[in-house]
C-alpha positions, -999 to +999 in steps of 0.1 A: -692+516-622-659+534-634-625+519-636-613+542-608-640+531-584-633+493-594-597+498-587-604+514-554-631+487-544-603+460-554-578+478-532-602+479-502-609+442-508-572+433-508-565+453-477-595+437-458-582+403-468-547+412-452-565+424-421-591+395-419-592+382-385-584+416-368-614+438-359-616+462-387-637+493-391-637+520-418-640+556-406-671+571-422-662+609-421-635+606-451-639+601-486-634+567-499-599+574-514-586+588-482-605+567-458-586+553-427-590+520-413-590+510-374-576+478-365-577+465-329-561+437-310-537+428-283-499+434-282-480+403-293-454+401-262-419+408-273-426+422-305-424+461-298-392+479-309-388+516-308-362+535-330-356+568-314-335+582-342-366+583-366-393+582-338-409+551-350-426+522-331-430+488-347-451+461-331-475+433-340-511+431-330-529+399-323-565+390-325-573+373-292-601+352-307-586+342-341-549+344-335-543+365-367-514+389-367-508+423-382-474+441-382-480+478-372-455+508-378-465+541-359-445+572-361-445+594-331-436+592-294-437+558-277-468+558-254-459+552-219-464+516-205-469+507-240-459+469-230-486+469-204-514+476-227-546+453-226-558+462-261-545+486-287-564+504-316-543+514-345-559+541-370-542+544-405-537+525-436-523+493-452-490+501-469-485+474-495-449+485-503-437+477-467-464+451-462-473+468-427-501+487-413-490+523-411-507+540-381-510+578-375-529+573-343-529+549-315-556+543-288-539+523-260-560+508-232-539+502-201-549+487-167-552+511-138-548+500-102-578+523-093-604+522-120-600+489-138-587+504-172-582+537-188-578+545-224-551+568-236-549+585-271-516+592-288-512+610-322 
C-alpha cells in the first residue's frame, strides 16, 4: 500500500470517527480522494443561523438514536420551512480546519399536511 493511500485511509478513518453516531454513507460514484459523505440526522432545535451576507446556513444535526451531534455549514439559499424539518441529509465533506461538516447539498424532509412527509432537495 502506498503512502498516499495510507494517508487517505487515515483521513477517512479520522473523519468517520468525528462523525460516529450519525448515519454515514460514502457516495460510491466518485474517486476516493474526491468522495463525498452523507450524514443524516434531526435538526437540533435553536441551532440554525443564516447569514444573508455570505448566504451560509449553520446548524447542528443530532442523531435521534445516539444523541451524537455534528456542526454543519451549508452555502446556499436557506431552505423553506427549514426549522420544521423532520430529518436532514447533508452531503459534503469534513473540514478539519473549521471542525465542521461542509455541505454542498441538503435533502430536507418536511411534514406535509396532505401526504405525511415530502423530501425537498437544495443545492
